[in-house]
Phi, psi and omega in degrees: 000329184274359180262350183228193180088193184243146186296338183259018183228167175295159175303145183240132173287165174285143176259012166240172181247072181298329185285318177295315179286321173299324177291320178298321177292321179291327177293320176297320179291317181299320183293318177298322177296314179296326179292321173303316181295322178296318178302326184271334187245337189083359181258134172274172179199160180282141176250114186242127182227163177214140179299324182295322178299315178301313177303322177289330173298322183283334187244008185301323182298319182287329180290318181296320181296325176290311186290322187268315184260345185076020184250109176287143178301133183286140177269103189225033174067226185268006183277142181278139179281150173068001173225185166137175005286123179225110189196172167266127187240147180271129177257185177300324191227024178163209181225154168229152171251128184238132179242111182246112178229140181086153185296320185293326177288324175297324179296317182295319175301310184299318175296324187294314185275001183077038183233041180300334179296343179276346181304313182264011177301121185292343174273005184227039187266357178223166178302316181292328172304310185290332175293312185294333176252039185290338176296343179268320192273312189299320176300330179288323178291314180303320178296314177300315185282328184293337179280359188232163174280169180298314180296325181291319181295316184297316183298316183289323177295319182292319177305324183272001183054049173245124181302127186207132178222145179284141174284112183275142169289157180304323182284349179267340190301308183291346181263354180301124180305324179288314182299322178288318182295332179264002179056041176288338168240133172244173185234137182226149180267117177285357182057041174252122181307127178086355179264124176285170177301142185247150177285138178227163181296139172285180181292123186288316181248106183268118182272148184292322178272324180227076184295335177071167175196162177284123183247341182208168178283167172294148180286152175279163184295126178077008187294328183251026179304315178299317180293326181277306187283322184268308187283317183277316186264346176076023178284148180274167184302323184295319187284323175295318175302318183296315177301323179290316183291331175282353183075016184280326174229000000 
């Protein structure tokens, strides 16, 4: 919470769950490593994870800056630190996020917004320089973008080879051509009467030989008890009944 937000407001939590999802991914990776170890040695092992550990993995660089250099991460809203201009900008009809990194990209940006005189400014020769003097640069970019529509900004930024993307509304995401073409969202039937198929995350890591796809919904609680406890683990019916009566399964 101390790494984001705006300087004139209280700390703001993340509205997605990177720690929950990230820990799940780490669990999958740890399990695969443990399986490799088992295949080589015949020994199994515990795979232990914690949400806090995941959070520290994501924020360790900012912690190191503070511990080693005594430099707290700046609270600067949507603007990226140490580079720039990189920020979320308001257009006539929406928002775009623009990422300007490296001198070559900055020179193209300066020409695009009509600020060529800043290219040779001795105070603006590195990413960090431009971050330190953001009060001079950022208002010029904001003014240029504010006078244009989202589509106009995206087209001109693309022509100048500057990374730029429209801020999509939630209702636009599943309809985005790029997201659709890459199957980033897939649709599954929850088998609930009257409920249409719902979007779920597509396969995050697509392998060239076995790319995979979503083929079924997530199982309901206890749906596969017979397959797991009886067929896989070999428990007899009496033991399964006992576990059920005790509320264990």
